[in-house]
N, C-alpha and C positions, 0 to 999 in steps of 0.2 A: 182498881187492887195496883195497880203499878206502872199506867199507859197503853200496855199491850189494846185497848180498846179502840185504841184513839187512831192505831193502826189497821188492826187485824180486820179481815171481812166478818159479817155477823152470821155466820153459817153456821157456829157451835152453841149449844146449851154451855154457860159458862157455870163453873162452882169458882163461889169465894173461898178459892183457898190457893195460895203462892208456893209450890212447893220446889223446896232448894234441896233437899237431900232424899236419897232414900237407900234402906242394907235391907236383903229380907224380904221378909212381909208389911216392909216400916217405912211409912215417909214420913219426914220432919219440916215445916214448913221457915218462911223466914222467920218467923219468932222462935221459932226451936219446940213451936210444937207438934206432937208424934200422934200420928197415926197409922191404926191399923190398915191397909190397905185389900182390900174386895174389888177395886174398880180392876187393880191391876194393869192400867193401862187399855184399857177396853181389852184386855189377853193377853198386850204384848210381852208383860214382865212376869214372863213364865216360867222359869229358873230364879226367880228374885230379882229385885233392882239388886244395880252391880256385882251378880254375881261372882266369884269370886275368881272361876274359871274366865268366864264371859275378860272381865275388866283386864287379867293379864293377858289372855292371847290379844287382845283390841291393842293394849302397848306394845307389845312383842311385834308384832304386824305392822302396825303405825310408825316403828324405826325401818321399818326393811320396805315396804312397796305396800302404798295405800289402793291405784288404782291399775288394773291387767285388763282390759277389752279381751270381749269373746276370742277376738280374731286371732288371738295369740293366747299361749299355754303356759299355765299356771298353776305348782306344785299346792299354795294350799288351796287353792278350787279342786282340784285332784284329790286333796287327802278329805274335803268336806262330804266328796260324792262316792269317796269308795264309804263312809260313815253312815252315809243315809241310806248308800246297798244294804246293806247291812241289816236294816230295818225295816226296809220300806216293804207295802204288799208285794206279795208274791206276782212276778210278769211287769210289773211297774219299773223298769229297769233303764227307760230312759227320762234326761231331767232338761227341763227347759227354766233359767233364772228370771226371775221379776224383781220385781222391787219392793211392790205389795198386793193385799188380796185381789184390788179389782184388777190389778196386771193380769195375776195366773190366773184369773179367772175367765178376760180376755181371749189370755193364749187359749185356753183350754176350750173356749167356743169355737177358736180359727182352726184349732187342731183337728176338731170333732169333725168340724163342716168338710175340709180336706179330704180327710177321709173318708167318711160317710158320701160324699159330692153331695148331700142335700141341708138346704138352709134352715129347717124349722127346727126349733125344740123344744120340749115338754120341760115347766118347771114349777113347783109347786105354791100352790095355795102360802100365802105365808114366808116364802122364800127370800131370803134377803144376801144380794151378792156382791154390792155395789155400786157403787154410782154414779163410776163412767158409760157408756152409751150405749155398751155390749153388756156389762156387767147388768146395768140398769134396766137392760131390758129383759132380763132375768127376773127381776128384782119384783115382786108382788104389790109392794103397799104405793096405791093411788099417790099420796103424798110428796111420795121421791120421783115420779113419775109424770105428774101432769101436763110441768110444765116445761116439758121435754120433749114431747112429741112434737111429728114420728118418730117411733122409736126400731129397732130392729123389726122386719116383718118377719112371718111366720112362728113371733113365738107363741105358746099356749100354756095358761094354767091348767092344773087339777088341784083337785081336795089329799092336803097330804096325807092320808091315813086309808086313799081308797084306789088299791092299785087297779081294780076293774076300771074307773074313770080315765084311770092312767092308759090302759089299752084300747078302750074307746075311742081315746083322742090322737093316736098314732095312724098315721095316715100315710100316704110316697109321699109327702115333702119332710118327715119328721127324721132326724139324722142323729140326735144326741135329746138324751135328758139331765139334768140338772137336778143334784138332789142336796141338802145339809142333812147329814146323819139322823144330827139336832140341829134344829130350829134354835138359833141365838136370838138374833136379833128381832122376832118373833113374842121371844119370851120362854127359853130353854123351854120347845116342846121335844119330848123325846117321842121316838114313834109307838106304833104297833111291835110286839117283839117278829111278827109273822111282814112286817111291811118291807124292809127291804130286803129277805130272800124272794118275796115275793116280785120286787121292780127288778132285781137284779136277773129273777129267771125271764121273766117279759124282754127283757135289755137284748138275754144272750139268744131268746127264742127269734126276736125279730131284727137281730141283727142292727140292734143300733146299740152306739157310745153311751156308757154309762160314765156321767161325769161326777166324783164325789165331793163337795166343796166342807174340806174338813180346815178350814180359816183360823177359824175360832174353836173348833173338836176336837182338832189332832190333837199329836205329839205331846199325849199323855192328859191332857187335860179333861176326861172321861174314866181317868184310870185305866186304860189302854193304850198303848200308842195310836193306833189308830183308832177313830170312834166306829168307824165302819167293822172291826173287830167284836165289838158288844154283840154283833149278829151275825158275825161268822161270814161277811162279805165284803168281794175283794171288787172295786168300780174298775175301769176300763182306765179313766184319767182320774188324776186325783190334784187339788188344785190345795196348795199349804202358805202359809204367813206369819203376820203377826209374829208369834214366841220364838219363829226357827232359828233368830242370830239374838238372842237375849237381849235384844230390844233396838239393837240395828235396821235399819228398816232392810227387809229381806224378802223377797215371797220366790216360791218353788213349786213347776209343774212337774207331775210325775206322770204315763202315760207308757202301754206297752210297746213294743219298739215299731211294731208295725203302724201306729197311728203316728208317732213320730217322725219317719219314714216316708209318711205321704207328704212330708213340707218338704220343698224345694228351697236350696240355697237361697237367701237372703225376702224370703217369703216375710220374717219375720224374725226381730231382735231387738235389743236391748243393752242401752249405749251402758249402765249400771249396772244389769246384771251379771251378776258372779263376781263381784268386786272383790278382791283378796282381804280388805278388810271385815266385810261381810261375811265371807267363807271362816274368814279364823273366826269369827262369833258365833257362828253357826255350827263348828264343828267342837268349841267350848261348849254351847248349848247342848248338842249329842254326848257329848262326856256326860254333862250332868244331871241328864233324864233319864242316862243309862248307866252310867259307874256308880253316880250317890241314888238311884234308884227312884230317883222324882215318880216316875209312873206309878211305881206302888206303893209310893206315899199319896199320890193322888185320890189314889183306889183308898185307901186304910185312912185317911185325915179327912175325907171329902165324904166318907160312909158317917163317920162320926158327925161332921158337918151337918149333913141332913137331918142325923139322930136327932140330934141338936135343933134345928127348925121346926122341925114336929112335934116336939117338945113347948115351943113357942108357939105350934098353930091350937095346942089346946089349952092354951093360957090366954089367947085372942082371938075374940072373934069377929076381930080384921080383920086374919088372915083365913083366905080362900082354900088357899093350897100351895104346896110345897113339892117342887119335884125339881130333877134332873138326876145327873152321874157324876159322878168323882167332885172336882171343884168345878164343876157348870152346873152350876144350882142354881134356881129362883124363888122367888115368896108372891107368890101373887095374890095382892089386898084386894078387900074392897073397894076403896076409897083409892082416890091417887096419891102418888107416891111422892111429889116433890118435897114436902114440907120432913117427911119422914127421912128424905135423903137431906135435908141441911141441918136438920136435927145429928142426923148420924154425923155429920161435917162440926159441928160444935161439940160435938162429946167424943170426936178423934176417932169416926169412921167413913172409911169412903166407902159410896159401895156407886152400885150402877143403877138407870132403869130402863125396861123393855118398854116402850108405850107408855101407858100414862098410869094403867096400877100395878106395875110386875117389878120389884126389885132383884134386882141383876148380878148375881156373884160370882165373878172371873177372879180369884188372889192366885199370888202365885202358888204354883205349887211345894213349893218349902216351908208351906203352912206348918204350924205344929196345932195338937190340939188344945194348948196351955191358951194360944190367940186363938183357936177358934171359940174357947170356953169366953175368952173376954169379949170379943166381935160380937158373939150371942148376946152376950151381959149388955151390950150397949144396943142391940136392936131390942130386947127386951123394954129394956128403958123409955126409949124413944119409941114404940110403936103404946107403950104405956101413953106416956105423953098426947096422940095423935088418936087415941080413942076418948082422951079427957076433952082434946079440945072436938070432937063429935059427938060426943055424950055416947058414944058409945060403953053400954054395961053388959 
């Protein structure tokens, strides 16, 4: 494409599109071709590409102060924390700044271990929490794990939708349970309505730290500020990242004060965590989510999007299932999605995958119904092409 591959480690699935510009729910390549973006930078473009609030905040902050280590105070950081505290789940009043989702998970695992005094963690079959060693230890997929064992000891996996198996797995070594309220990487797997309340009850009764990984599902993605709200549950620790700063790298761990207070000075830190530039972008992102009502838009337009995808299912035998909440959606096909994704690119639509046969859609929350209709029209066309290739009638 542009020589990147000769320099870059071969670790990413590469799409043959060279992006040069983005605005809202659309991006443009170096040739000026326009795409509807349902990839959203893997969920990072939460409030839209080059959101006006975020751009203005970054420019203003860049002119005054870019970096300030956590060992000193900074009013931009304070402003972000005050805004976050107004929407954070009840009781999660302490914060730790990171730079990514995996870092947030690493921090959460350490905080849970220090508080509980127990090394064991239960995670879910199908879980994805990141690829650094701690996060990888609670990530289920063997293809990510097998080359890097031994990982952390004492990790157990149980079926995502079976709280009885979870309780059976608890022993004297288990200090924490980590769960995605909606599993993202595995294919937008929405839990049964009673699952998260039962997990919450078990953890409370057994005095186990419950960690929610809302890195992909949080911050309005599902049509609620927090995915756990869909089931009226609150964890003890919550991991955030992706779109939290409108595209600037940033992560956050929210926790109950007694958990954070178990940590001693210097036991965990981050050189770049809580930088003024990230916090300025984060404050602007929070304003976009709340004042511009993007969470409500995710609920409304996401429902419309899902209905349109269900309509596609009625027209295409190649579709096995449509699922998801808000702007976190999946279309599971009966065949591999690779050609569908590349056909989408050729027709001006960027989509993601989960595994080999699932189209994952994580569009910016600014997307409107007109843009959704156009995206669905393109999907309709490319699915027809795929059915023709495979002689599906």
